[in-house]
mmCIF file as Biopython writes it, N, C-alpha, C and O atoms, coordinates in Angstrom:
data_model
#
loop_
_atom_site.group_PDB
_atom_site.id
_atom_site.type_symbol
_atom_site.label_atom_id
_atom_site.label_alt_id
_atom_site.label_comp_id
_atom_site.label_asym_id
_atom_site.label_entity_id
_atom_site.label_seq_id
_atom_site.pdbx_PDB_ins_code
_atom_site.Cartn_x
_atom_site.Cartn_y
_atom_site.Cartn_z
_atom_site.occupancy
_atom_site.B_iso_or_equiv
_atom_site.auth_seq_id
_atom_site.auth_asym_id
_atom_site.pdbx_PDB_model_num
ATOM 1   N N  . UNK A ? 1  ? 23.558 -18.475 -9.676  1.0 0.0 1  A 1 
ATOM 2   C CA . UNK A ? 1  ? 22.493 -17.581 -9.288  1.0 0.0 1  A 1 
ATOM 3   C C  . UNK A ? 1  ? 21.154 -18.297 -9.276  1.0 0.0 1  A 1 
ATOM 4   O O  . UNK A ? 1  ? 20.844 -19.085 -10.170 1.0 0.0 1  A 1 
ATOM 5   N N  . UNK A ? 2  ? 20.378 -18.014 -8.262  1.0 0.0 2  A 1 
ATOM 6   C CA . UNK A ? 2  ? 19.027 -18.637 -8.198  1.0 0.0 2  A 1 
ATOM 7   C C  . UNK A ? 2  ? 18.066 -17.689 -8.840  1.0 0.0 2  A 1 
ATOM 8   O O  . UNK A ? 2  ? 18.362 -16.513 -9.052  1.0 0.0 2  A 1 
ATOM 9   N N  . UNK A ? 3  ? 16.896 -18.222 -9.150  1.0 0.0 3  A 1 
ATOM 10  C CA . UNK A ? 3  ? 15.833 -17.393 -9.699  1.0 0.0 3  A 1 
ATOM 11  C C  . UNK A ? 3  ? 14.521 -17.824 -9.089  1.0 0.0 3  A 1 
ATOM 12  O O  . UNK A ? 3  ? 14.340 -18.963 -8.658  1.0 0.0 3  A 1 
ATOM 13  N N  . UNK A ? 4  ? 13.598 -16.850 -9.069  1.0 0.0 4  A 1 
ATOM 14  C CA . UNK A ? 4  ? 12.273 -17.060 -8.513  1.0 0.0 4  A 1 
ATOM 15  C C  . UNK A ? 4  ? 11.257 -16.323 -9.259  1.0 0.0 4  A 1 
ATOM 16  O O  . UNK A ? 4  ? 11.544 -15.277 -9.842  1.0 0.0 4  A 1 
ATOM 17  N N  . UNK A ? 5  ? 10.028 -16.844 -9.266  1.0 0.0 5  A 1 
ATOM 18  C CA . UNK A ? 5  ? 8.907  -16.096 -9.939  1.0 0.0 5  A 1 
ATOM 19  C C  . UNK A ? 5  ? 8.655  -14.765 -9.248  1.0 0.0 5  A 1 
ATOM 20  O O  . UNK A ? 5  ? 8.756  -14.698 -8.023  1.0 0.0 5  A 1 
ATOM 21  N N  . UNK A ? 6  ? 8.328  -13.694 -9.984  1.0 0.0 6  A 1 
ATOM 22  C CA . UNK A ? 6  ? 8.174  -12.419 -9.386  1.0 0.0 6  A 1 
ATOM 23  C C  . UNK A ? 6  ? 6.726  -12.219 -8.906  1.0 0.0 6  A 1 
ATOM 24  O O  . UNK A ? 6  ? 6.467  -11.331 -8.094  1.0 0.0 6  A 1 
ATOM 25  N N  . UNK A ? 7  ? 5.810  -13.010 -9.384  1.0 0.0 7  A 1 
ATOM 26  C CA . UNK A ? 7  ? 4.415  -12.757 -9.060  1.0 0.0 7  A 1 
ATOM 27  C C  . UNK A ? 7  ? 3.664  -14.132 -9.101  1.0 0.0 7  A 1 
ATOM 28  O O  . UNK A ? 7  ? 4.131  -15.114 -9.680  1.0 0.0 7  A 1 
ATOM 29  N N  . UNK A ? 8  ? 2.525  -14.127 -8.476  1.0 0.0 8  A 1 
ATOM 30  C CA . UNK A ? 8  ? 1.681  -15.324 -8.473  1.0 0.0 8  A 1 
ATOM 31  C C  . UNK A ? 8  ? 0.846  -15.413 -9.691  1.0 0.0 8  A 1 
ATOM 32  O O  . UNK A ? 8  ? 0.080  -16.367 -9.835  1.0 0.0 8  A 1 
ATOM 33  N N  . UNK A ? 9  ? 0.950  -14.450 -10.602 1.0 0.0 9  A 1 
ATOM 34  C CA . UNK A ? 9  ? 0.204  -14.474 -11.859 1.0 0.0 9  A 1 
ATOM 35  C C  . UNK A ? 9  ? 0.494  -15.804 -12.580 1.0 0.0 9  A 1 
ATOM 36  O O  . UNK A ? 9  ? 1.643  -16.246 -12.596 1.0 0.0 9  A 1 
ATOM 37  N N  . UNK A ? 10 ? -0.471 -16.415 -13.146 1.0 0.0 10 A 1 
ATOM 38  C CA . UNK A ? 10 ? -0.300 -17.703 -13.764 1.0 0.0 10 A 1 
ATOM 39  C C  . UNK A ? 10 ? 0.345  -17.644 -15.076 1.0 0.0 10 A 1 
ATOM 40  O O  . UNK A ? 10 ? 1.187  -18.490 -15.375 1.0 0.0 10 A 1 
ATOM 41  N N  . UNK A ? 11 ? -0.001 -16.667 -15.915 1.0 0.0 11 A 1 
ATOM 42  C CA . UNK A ? 11 ? 0.579  -16.614 -17.238 1.0 0.0 11 A 1 
ATOM 43  C C  . UNK A ? 11 ? 1.009  -15.153 -17.508 1.0 0.0 11 A 1 
ATOM 44  O O  . UNK A ? 11 ? 0.253  -14.210 -17.270 1.0 0.0 11 A 1 
ATOM 45  N N  . UNK A ? 12 ? 2.229  -15.005 -18.003 1.0 0.0 12 A 1 
ATOM 46  C CA . UNK A ? 12 ? 2.713  -13.715 -18.452 1.0 0.0 12 A 1 
ATOM 47  C C  . UNK A ? 12 ? 2.891  -13.722 -19.992 1.0 0.0 12 A 1 
ATOM 48  O O  . UNK A ? 12 ? 3.232  -14.747 -20.583 1.0 0.0 12 A 1 
ATOM 49  N N  . UNK A ? 13 ? 2.658  -12.583 -20.605 1.0 0.0 13 A 1 
ATOM 50  C CA . UNK A ? 13 ? 2.847  -12.473 -22.051 1.0 0.0 13 A 1 
ATOM 51  C C  . UNK A ? 13 ? 3.850  -11.362 -22.283 1.0 0.0 13 A 1 
ATOM 52  O O  . UNK A ? 13 ? 4.225  -10.628 -21.369 1.0 0.0 13 A 1 
ATOM 53  N N  . UNK A ? 14 ? 4.277  -11.261 -23.542 1.0 0.0 14 A 1 
ATOM 54  C CA . UNK A ? 14 ? 5.264  -10.235 -23.897 1.0 0.0 14 A 1 
ATOM 55  C C  . UNK A ? 14 ? 4.651  -8.864  -23.672 1.0 0.0 14 A 1 
ATOM 56  O O  . UNK A ? 14 ? 5.371  -7.925  -23.334 1.0 0.0 14 A 1 
ATOM 57  N N  . UNK A ? 15 ? 3.355  -8.719  -23.848 1.0 0.0 15 A 1 
ATOM 58  C CA . UNK A ? 15 ? 2.640  -7.442  -23.632 1.0 0.0 15 A 1 
ATOM 59  C C  . UNK A ? 15 ? 2.716  -6.997  -22.178 1.0 0.0 15 A 1 
ATOM 60  O O  . UNK A ? 15 ? 2.750  -5.800  -21.893 1.0 0.0 15 A 1 
ATOM 61  N N  . UNK A ? 16 ? 2.742  -7.970  -21.245 1.0 0.0 16 A 1 
ATOM 62  C CA . UNK A ? 16 ? 2.816  -7.639  -19.822 1.0 0.0 16 A 1 
ATOM 63  C C  . UNK A ? 16 ? 4.144  -7.057  -19.383 1.0 0.0 16 A 1 
ATOM 64  O O  . UNK A ? 16 ? 4.225  -6.314  -18.404 1.0 0.0 16 A 1 
ATOM 65  N N  . UNK A ? 17 ? 5.176  -7.406  -20.118 1.0 0.0 17 A 1 
ATOM 66  C CA . UNK A ? 17 ? 6.565  -6.939  -19.773 1.0 0.0 17 A 1 
ATOM 67  C C  . UNK A ? 17 ? 6.697  -5.427  -19.764 1.0 0.0 17 A 1 
ATOM 68  O O  . UNK A ? 17 ? 7.533  -4.898  -19.032 1.0 0.0 17 A 1 
ATOM 69  N N  . UNK A ? 18 ? 5.897  -4.707  -20.555 1.0 0.0 18 A 1 
ATOM 70  C CA . UNK A ? 18 ? 5.987  -3.260  -20.597 1.0 0.0 18 A 1 
ATOM 71  C C  . UNK A ? 18 ? 5.710  -2.588  -19.300 1.0 0.0 18 A 1 
ATOM 72  O O  . UNK A ? 18 ? 6.131  -1.447  -19.110 1.0 0.0 18 A 1 
ATOM 73  N N  . UNK A ? 19 ? 4.994  -3.255  -18.351 1.0 0.0 19 A 1 
ATOM 74  C CA . UNK A ? 19 ? 4.642  -2.683  -17.105 1.0 0.0 19 A 1 
ATOM 75  C C  . UNK A ? 19 ? 5.807  -2.882  -16.065 1.0 0.0 19 A 1 
ATOM 76  O O  . UNK A ? 19 ? 5.714  -2.326  -14.971 1.0 0.0 19 A 1 
ATOM 77  N N  . UNK A ? 20 ? 6.833  -3.609  -16.351 1.0 0.0 20 A 1 
ATOM 78  C CA . UNK A ? 20 ? 7.931  -3.891  -15.441 1.0 0.0 20 A 1 
ATOM 79  C C  . UNK A ? 20 ? 8.960  -2.748  -15.499 1.0 0.0 20 A 1 
ATOM 80  O O  . UNK A ? 20 ? 9.093  -2.085  -16.528 1.0 0.0 20 A 1 
ATOM 81  N N  . UNK A ? 21 ? 9.677  -2.522  -14.409 1.0 0.0 21 A 1 
ATOM 82  C CA . UNK A ? 21 ? 10.805 -1.545  -14.424 1.0 0.0 21 A 1 
ATOM 83  C C  . UNK A ? 21 ? 11.782 -1.885  -15.526 1.0 0.0 21 A 1 
ATOM 84  O O  . UNK A ? 21 ? 12.062 -3.057  -15.775 1.0 0.0 21 A 1 
ATOM 85  N N  . UNK A ? 22 ? 12.297 -0.873  -16.183 1.0 0.0 22 A 1 
ATOM 86  C CA . UNK A ? 22 ? 13.184 -1.032  -17.329 1.0 0.0 22 A 1 
ATOM 87  C C  . UNK A ? 22 ? 14.558 -1.658  -16.882 1.0 0.0 22 A 1 
ATOM 88  O O  . UNK A ? 22 ? 15.219 -2.297  -17.701 1.0 0.0 22 A 1 
ATOM 89  N N  . UNK A ? 23 ? 14.969 -1.489  -15.652 1.0 0.0 23 A 1 
ATOM 90  C CA . UNK A ? 23 ? 16.267 -2.046  -15.213 1.0 0.0 23 A 1 
ATOM 91  C C  . UNK A ? 23 ? 16.178 -3.395  -14.561 1.0 0.0 23 A 1 
ATOM 92  O O  . UNK A ? 23 ? 17.175 -3.917  -14.062 1.0 0.0 23 A 1 
ATOM 93  N N  . UNK A ? 24 ? 14.943 -3.993  -14.559 1.0 0.0 24 A 1 
ATOM 94  C CA . UNK A ? 24 ? 14.808 -5.304  -13.939 1.0 0.0 24 A 1 
ATOM 95  C C  . UNK A ? 24 ? 15.227 -6.428  -14.889 1.0 0.0 24 A 1 
ATOM 96  O O  . UNK A ? 24 ? 14.674 -6.590  -15.977 1.0 0.0 24 A 1 
ATOM 97  N N  . UNK A ? 25 ? 16.258 -7.223  -14.426 1.0 0.0 25 A 1 
ATOM 98  C CA . UNK A ? 25 ? 16.620 -8.407  -15.252 1.0 0.0 25 A 1 
ATOM 99  C C  . UNK A ? 25 ? 15.589 -9.456  -15.087 1.0 0.0 25 A 1 
ATOM 100 O O  . UNK A ? 25 ? 15.194 -9.760  -13.962 1.0 0.0 25 A 1 
ATOM 101 N N  . UNK A ? 26 ? 15.117 -10.044 -16.200 1.0 0.0 26 A 1 
ATOM 102 C CA . UNK A ? 26 ? 14.104 -11.103 -16.140 1.0 0.0 26 A 1 
ATOM 103 C C  . UNK A ? 26 ? 14.205 -12.005 -17.385 1.0 0.0 26 A 1 
ATOM 104 O O  . UNK A ? 26 ? 14.848 -11.697 -18.388 1.0 0.0 26 A 1 
ATOM 105 N N  . UNK A ? 27 ? 13.523 -13.129 -17.231 1.0 0.0 27 A 1 
ATOM 106 C CA . UNK A ? 27 ? 13.307 -14.040 -18.305 1.0 0.0 27 A 1 
ATOM 107 C C  . UNK A ? 27 ? 11.869 -14.439 -18.327 1.0 0.0 27 A 1 
ATOM 108 O O  . UNK A ? 27 ? 11.246 -14.572 -17.274 1.0 0.0 27 A 1 
ATOM 109 N N  . UNK A ? 28 ? 11.308 -14.640 -19.531 1.0 0.0 28 A 1 
ATOM 110 C CA . UNK A ? 28 ? 9.971  -15.121 -19.694 1.0 0.0 28 A 1 
ATOM 111 C C  . UNK A ? 28 ? 10.083 -16.498 -20.257 1.0 0.0 28 A 1 
ATOM 112 O O  . UNK A ? 28 ? 10.491 -16.663 -21.406 1.0 0.0 28 A 1 
ATOM 113 N N  . UNK A ? 29 ? 9.717  -17.539 -19.451 1.0 0.0 29 A 1 
ATOM 114 C CA . UNK A ? 29 ? 9.897  -18.947 -19.818 1.0 0.0 29 A 1 
ATOM 115 C C  . UNK A ? 29 ? 8.538  -19.608 -19.679 1.0 0.0 29 A 1 
ATOM 116 O O  . UNK A ? 29 ? 7.984  -19.738 -18.587 1.0 0.0 29 A 1 
ATOM 117 N N  . UNK A ? 30 ? 8.028  -20.016 -20.819 1.0 0.0 30 A 1 
ATOM 118 C CA . UNK A ? 30 ? 6.771  -20.719 -20.853 1.0 0.0 30 A 1 
ATOM 119 C C  . UNK A ? 30 ? 5.670  -20.035 -20.102 1.0 0.0 30 A 1 
ATOM 120 O O  . UNK A ? 30 ? 4.897  -20.695 -19.407 1.0 0.0 30 A 1 
ATOM 121 N N  . UNK A ? 31 ? 5.572  -18.707 -20.219 1.0 0.0 31 A 1 
ATOM 122 C CA . UNK A ? 31 ? 4.544  -17.931 -19.589 1.0 0.0 31 A 1 
ATOM 123 C C  . UNK A ? 31 ? 4.843  -17.555 -18.116 1.0 0.0 31 A 1 
ATOM 124 O O  . UNK A ? 31 ? 4.042  -16.868 -17.482 1.0 0.0 31 A 1 
ATOM 125 N N  . UNK A ? 32 ? 6.030  -18.017 -17.558 1.0 0.0 32 A 1 
ATOM 126 C CA . UNK A ? 32 ? 6.377  -17.652 -16.178 1.0 0.0 32 A 1 
ATOM 127 C C  . UNK A ? 32 ? 7.438  -16.603 -16.231 1.0 0.0 32 A 1 
ATOM 128 O O  . UNK A ? 32 ? 8.397  -16.728 -16.993 1.0 0.0 32 A 1 
ATOM 129 N N  . UNK A ? 33 ? 7.293  -15.566 -15.437 1.0 0.0 33 A 1 
ATOM 130 C CA . UNK A ? 33 ? 8.246  -14.490 -15.324 1.0 0.0 33 A 1 
ATOM 131 C C  . UNK A ? 33 ? 9.248  -14.868 -14.302 1.0 0.0 33 A 1 
ATOM 132 O O  . UNK A ? 33 ? 8.870  -15.137 -13.162 1.0 0.0 33 A 1 
ATOM 133 N N  . UNK A ? 34 ? 10.573 -14.910 -14.647 1.0 0.0 34 A 1 
ATOM 134 C CA . UNK A ? 34 ? 11.593 -15.323 -13.706 1.0 0.0 34 A 1 
ATOM 135 C C  . UNK A ? 34 ? 12.567 -14.172 -13.556 1.0 0.0 34 A 1 
ATOM 136 O O  . UNK A ? 34 ? 13.037 -13.624 -14.553 1.0 0.0 34 A 1 
ATOM 137 N N  . UNK A ? 35 ? 12.885 -13.785 -12.286 1.0 0.0 35 A 1 
ATOM 138 C CA . UNK A ? 35 ? 13.890 -12.788 -11.957 1.0 0.0 35 A 1 
ATOM 139 C C  . UNK A ? 35 ? 14.946 -13.399 -11.069 1.0 0.0 35 A 1 
ATOM 140 O O  . UNK A ? 35 ? 14.659 -14.301 -10.281 1.0 0.0 35 A 1 
ATOM 141 N N  . UNK A ? 36 ? 16.189 -12.906 -11.192 1.0 0.0 36 A 1 
ATOM 142 C CA . UNK A ? 36 ? 17.241 -13.437 -10.303 1.0 0.0 36 A 1 
ATOM 143 C C  . UNK A ? 36 ? 16.990 -13.107 -8.854  1.0 0.0 36 A 1 
ATOM 144 O O  . UNK A ? 36 ? 16.540 -12.006 -8.536  1.0 0.0 36 A 1 
ATOM 145 N N  . UNK A ? 37 ? 17.265 -14.013 -7.996  1.0 0.0 37 A 1 
ATOM 146 C CA . UNK A ? 37 ? 17.195 -13.681 -6.469  1.0 0.0 37 A 1 
ATOM 147 C C  . UNK A ? 37 ? 18.506 -13.086 -6.047  1.0 0.0 37 A 1 
ATOM 148 O O  . UNK A ? 37 ? 19.541 -13.408 -6.631  1.0 0.0 37 A 1 
ATOM 149 N N  . UNK A ? 38 ? 18.501 -12.206 -5.025  1.0 0.0 38 A 1 
ATOM 150 C CA . UNK A ? 38 ? 19.709 -11.643 -4.515  1.0 0.0 38 A 1 
ATOM 151 C C  . UNK A ? 38 ? 20.652 -12.731 -4.004  1.0 0.0 38 A 1 
ATOM 152 O O  . UNK A ? 38 ? 20.221 -13.751 -3.466  1.0 0.0 38 A 1 
ATOM 153 N N  . UNK A ? 39 ? 21.943 -12.488 -4.186  1.0 0.0 39 A 1 
ATOM 154 C CA . UNK A ? 39 ? 22.943 -13.461 -3.714  1.0 0.0 39 A 1 
ATOM 155 C C  . UNK A ? 39 ? 23.156 -13.265 -2.206  1.0 0.0 39 A 1 
ATOM 156 O O  . UNK A ? 39 ? 22.722 -12.277 -1.614  1.0 0.0 39 A 1 
ATOM 157 N N  . UNK A ? 40 ? 23.822 -14.220 -1.631  1.0 0.0 40 A 1 
ATOM 158 C CA . UNK A ? 40 ? 24.131 -14.127 -0.153  1.0 0.0 40 A 1 
ATOM 159 C C  . UNK A ? 40 ? 25.001 -12.876 0.141   1.0 0.0 40 A 1 
ATOM 160 O O  . UNK A ? 40 ? 24.798 -12.185 1.139   1.0 0.0 40 A 1 
ATOM 161 N N  . UNK A ? 41 ? 25.983 -12.607 -0.769  1.0 0.0 41 A 1 
ATOM 162 C CA . UNK A ? 41 ? 26.801 -11.433 -0.583  1.0 0.0 41 A 1 
ATOM 163 C C  . UNK A ? 41 ? 25.942 -10.178 -0.558  1.0 0.0 41 A 1 
ATOM 164 O O  . UNK A ? 41 ? 26.131 -9.326  0.310   1.0 0.0 41 A 1 
ATOM 165 N N  . UNK A ? 42 ? 24.994 -10.043 -1.499  1.0 0.0 42 A 1 
ATOM 166 C CA . UNK A ? 42 ? 24.179 -8.887  -1.546  1.0 0.0 42 A 1 
ATOM 167 C C  . UNK A ? 42 ? 23.375 -8.699  -0.294  1.0 0.0 42 A 1 
ATOM 168 O O  . UNK A ? 42 ? 23.256 -7.592  0.230   1.0 0.0 42 A 1 
ATOM 169 N N  . UNK A ? 43 ? 22.806 -9.830  0.198   1.0 0.0 43 A 1 
ATOM 170 C CA . UNK A ? 43 ? 21.982 -9.803  1.415   1.0 0.0 43 A 1 
ATOM 171 C C  . UNK A ? 43 ? 22.887 -9.356  2.622   1.0 0.0 43 A 1 
ATOM 172 O O  . UNK A ? 43 ? 22.473 -8.528  3.434   1.0 0.0 43 A 1 
ATOM 173 N N  . UNK A ? 44 ? 24.105 -9.916  2.715   1.0 0.0 44 A 1 
ATOM 174 C CA . UNK A ? 44 ? 25.044 -9.593  3.772   1.0 0.0 44 A 1 
ATOM 175 C C  . UNK A ? 44 ? 25.383 -8.068  3.781   1.0 0.0 44 A 1 
ATOM 176 O O  . UNK A ? 44 ? 25.395 -7.409  4.821   1.0 0.0 44 A 1 
ATOM 177 N N  . UNK A ? 45 ? 25.646 -7.575  2.592   1.0 0.0 45 A 1 
ATOM 178 C CA . UNK A ? 45 ? 25.978 -6.123  2.480   1.0 0.0 45 A 1 
ATOM 179 C C  . UNK A ? 45 ? 24.808 -5.263  2.846   1.0 0.0 45 A 1 
ATOM 180 O O  . UNK A ? 45 ? 25.018 -4.228  3.479   1.0 0.0 45 A 1 
ATOM 181 N N  . UNK A ? 46 ? 23.583 -5.608  2.498   1.0 0.0 46 A 1 
ATOM 182 C CA . UNK A ? 46 ? 22.427 -4.860  2.887   1.0 0.0 46 A 1 
ATOM 183 C C  . UNK A ? 46 ? 22.225 -4.841  4.393   1.0 0.0 46 A 1 
ATOM 184 O O  . UNK A ? 46 ? 21.860 -3.809  4.958   1.0 0.0 46 A 1 
ATOM 185 N N  . UNK A ? 47 ? 22.457 -5.973  5.050   1.0 0.0 47 A 1 
ATOM 186 C CA . UNK A ? 47 ? 22.319 -6.051  6.525   1.0 0.0 47 A 1 
ATOM 187 C C  . UNK A ? 47 ? 23.374 -5.159  7.170   1.0 0.0 47 A 1 
ATOM 188 O O  . UNK A ? 47 ? 23.066 -4.402  8.090   1.0 0.0 47 A 1 
ATOM 189 N N  . UNK A ? 48 ? 24.654 -5.243  6.681   1.0 0.0 48 A 1 
ATOM 190 C CA . UNK A ? 48 ? 25.707 -4.436  7.308   1.0 0.0 48 A 1 
ATOM 191 C C  . UNK A ? 48 ? 25.419 -2.922  7.109   1.0 0.0 48 A 1 
ATOM 192 O O  . UNK A ? 48 ? 25.640 -2.140  8.033   1.0 0.0 48 A 1 
ATOM 193 N N  . UNK A ? 49 ? 24.939 -2.508  5.941   1.0 0.0 49 A 1 
ATOM 194 C CA . UNK A ? 49 ? 24.607 -1.135  5.708   1.0 0.0 49 A 1 
ATOM 195 C C  . UNK A ? 49 ? 23.489 -0.701  6.613   1.0 0.0 49 A 1 
ATOM 196 O O  . UNK A ? 49 ? 23.565 0.377   7.203   1.0 0.0 49 A 1 
ATOM 197 N N  . UNK A ? 50 ? 22.448 -1.503  6.747   1.0 0.0 50 A 1 
ATOM 198 C CA . UNK A ? 50 ? 21.315 -1.141  7.620   1.0 0.0 50 A 1 
ATOM 199 C C  . UNK A ? 50 ? 21.834 -1.006  9.054   1.0 0.0 50 A 1 
ATOM 200 O O  . UNK A ? 50 ? 21.472 -0.034  9.718   1.0 0.0 50 A 1 
ATOM 201 N N  . UNK A ? 51 ? 22.627 -1.886  9.549   1.0 0.0 51 A 1 
ATOM 202 C CA . UNK A ? 51 ? 23.135 -1.827  10.897  1.0 0.0 51 A 1 
ATOM 203 C C  . UNK A ? 51 ? 23.995 -0.528  11.129  1.0 0.0 51 A 1 
ATOM 204 O O  . UNK A ? 51 ? 23.877 0.149   12.150  1.0 0.0 51 A 1 
ATOM 205 N N  . UNK A ? 52 ? 24.852 -0.235  10.127  1.0 0.0 52 A 1 
ATOM 206 C CA . UNK A ? 52 ? 25.706 0.970   10.252  1.0 0.0 52 A 1 
ATOM 207 C C  . UNK A ? 52 ? 24.839 2.214   10.285  1.0 0.0 52 A 1 
ATOM 208 O O  . UNK A ? 52 ? 25.102 3.125   11.071  1.0 0.0 52 A 1 
ATOM 209 N N  . UNK A ? 53 ? 23.784 2.275   9.427   1.0 0.0 53 A 1 
ATOM 210 C CA . UNK A ? 53 ? 22.934 3.457   9.440   1.0 0.0 53 A 1 
ATOM 211 C C  . UNK A ? 53 ? 22.131 3.514   10.756  1.0 0.0 53 A 1 
ATOM 212 O O  . UNK A ? 53 ? 21.921 4.605   11.287  1.0 0.0 53 A 1 
ATOM 213 N N  . UNK A ? 54 ? 21.715 2.459   11.250  1.0 0.0 54 A 1 
ATOM 214 C CA . UNK A ? 54 ? 20.992 2.381   12.514  1.0 0.0 54 A 1 
ATOM 215 C C  . UNK A ? 54 ? 21.888 2.922   13.649  1.0 0.0 54 A 1 
ATOM 216 O O  . UNK A ? 54 ? 21.419 3.749   14.431  1.0 0.0 54 A 1 
ATOM 217 N N  . UNK A ? 55 ? 23.156 2.487   13.769  1.0 0.0 55 A 1 
ATOM 218 C CA . UNK A ? 55 ? 24.041 3.002   14.783  1.0 0.0 55 A 1 
ATOM 219 C C  . UNK A ? 55 ? 24.229 4.483   14.672  1.0 0.0 55 A 1 
ATOM 220 O O  . UNK A ? 55 ? 24.199 5.193   15.677  1.0 0.0 55 A 1 
ATOM 221 N N  . UNK A ? 56 ? 24.428 4.976   13.439  1.0 0.0 56 A 1 
ATOM 222 C CA . UNK A ? 56 ? 24.612 6.429   13.212  1.0 0.0 56 A 1 
ATOM 223 C C  . UNK A ? 56 ? 23.376 7.240   13.640  1.0 0.0 56 A 1 
ATOM 224 O O  . UNK A ? 56 ? 23.461 8.269   14.311  1.0 0.0 56 A 1 
ATOM 225 N N  . UNK A ? 57 ? 22.212 6.701   13.200  1.0 0.0 57 A 1 
ATOM 226 C CA . UNK A ? 57 ? 20.958 7.395   13.552  1.0 0.0 57 A 1 
ATOM 227 C C  . UNK A ? 57 ? 20.726 7.390   15.071  1.0 0.0 57 A 1 
ATOM 228 O O  . UNK A ? 57 ? 20.327 8.404   15.645  1.0 0.0 57 A 1 
ATOM 229 N N  . UNK A ? 58 ? 20.971 6.274   15.698  1.0 0.0 58 A 1 
ATOM 230 C CA . UNK A ? 58 ? 20.814 6.213   17.138  1.0 0.0 58 A 1 
ATOM 231 C C  . UNK A ? 58 ? 21.710 7.199   17.862  1.0 0.0 58 A 1 
ATOM 232 O O  . UNK A ? 58 ? 21.261 7.850   18.805  1.0 0.0 58 A 1 
ATOM 233 N N  . UNK A ? 59 ? 22.960 7.330   17.450  1.0 0.0 59 A 1 
ATOM 234 C CA . UNK A ? 59 ? 23.933 8.273   18.074  1.0 0.0 59 A 1 
ATOM 235 C C  . UNK A ? 59 ? 23.483 9.677   17.849  1.0 0.0 59 A 1 
ATOM 236 O O  . UNK A ? 59 ? 23.578 10.509  18.752  1.0 0.0 59 A 1 
ATOM 237 N N  . UNK A ? 60 ? 22.977 9.980   16.626  1.0 0.0 60 A 1 
ATOM 238 C CA . UNK A ? 60 ? 22.648 11.371  16.303  1.0 0.0 60 A 1 
ATOM 239 C C  . UNK A ? 60 ? 21.368 11.797  17.000  1.0 0.0 60 A 1 
ATOM 240 O O  . UNK A ? 60 ? 21.184 12.987  17.258  1.0 0.0 60 A 1 
ATOM 241 N N  . UNK A ? 61 ? 20.500 10.889  17.304  1.0 0.0 61 A 1 
ATOM 242 C CA . UNK A ? 61 ? 19.231 11.270  17.976  1.0 0.0 61 A 1 
ATOM 243 C C  . UNK A ? 61 ? 19.382 11.262  19.491  1.0 0.0 61 A 1 
ATOM 244 O O  . UNK A ? 61 ? 18.540 11.842  20.176  1.0 0.0 61 A 1 
ATOM 245 N N  . UNK A ? 62 ? 20.424 10.625  20.053  1.0 0.0 62 A 1 
ATOM 246 C CA . UNK A ? 62 ? 20.620 10.567  21.507  1.0 0.0 62 A 1 
ATOM 247 C C  . UNK A ? 62 ? 21.453 11.707  21.958  1.0 0.0 62 A 1 
ATOM 248 O O  . UNK A ? 62 ? 21.610 11.886  23.165  1.0 0.0 62 A 1 
ATOM 249 N N  . UNK A ? 63 ? 22.001 12.496  21.077  1.0 0.0 63 A 1 
ATOM 250 C CA . UNK A ? 63 ? 22.765 13.711  21.425  1.0 0.0 63 A 1 
ATOM 251 C C  . UNK A ? 63 ? 24.269 13.488  21.525  1.0 0.0 63 A 1 
ATOM 252 O O  . UNK A ? 63 ? 25.020 14.460  21.612  1.0 0.0 63 A 1 
ATOM 253 N N  . UNK A ? 64 ? 24.742 12.218  21.517  1.0 0.0 64 A 1 
ATOM 254 C CA . UNK A ? 64 ? 26.216 11.961  21.545  1.0 0.0 64 A 1 
ATOM 255 C C  . UNK A ? 64 ? 26.684 11.699  20.165  1.0 0.0 64 A 1 
ATOM 256 O O  . UNK A ? 64 ? 26.023 11.039  19.363  1.0 0.0 64 A 1 
ATOM 257 N N  . UNK A ? 65 ? 27.887 12.251  19.890  1.0 0.0 65 A 1 
ATOM 258 C CA . UNK A ? 65 ? 28.449 12.115  18.522  1.0 0.0 65 A 1 
ATOM 259 C C  . UNK A ? 65 ? 29.796 11.598  18.631  1.0 0.0 65 A 1 
ATOM 260 O O  . UNK A ? 65 ? 30.466 11.401  17.617  1.0 0.0 65 A 1 
#
């Protein structure tokens, strides 16, 4: 799994973590907030879902079902 900083903020403290969503996985390392990046599988599934929804929406708005 890869990880990336969530913000350009230079220093994070334990007190700052209270403002984050409760379900967000993170690590605080030497003042840097690190969150996991989405995997390739996650990205692929999101694209496939978006395309399927777009096809369904296009068909429903054009009158053909």
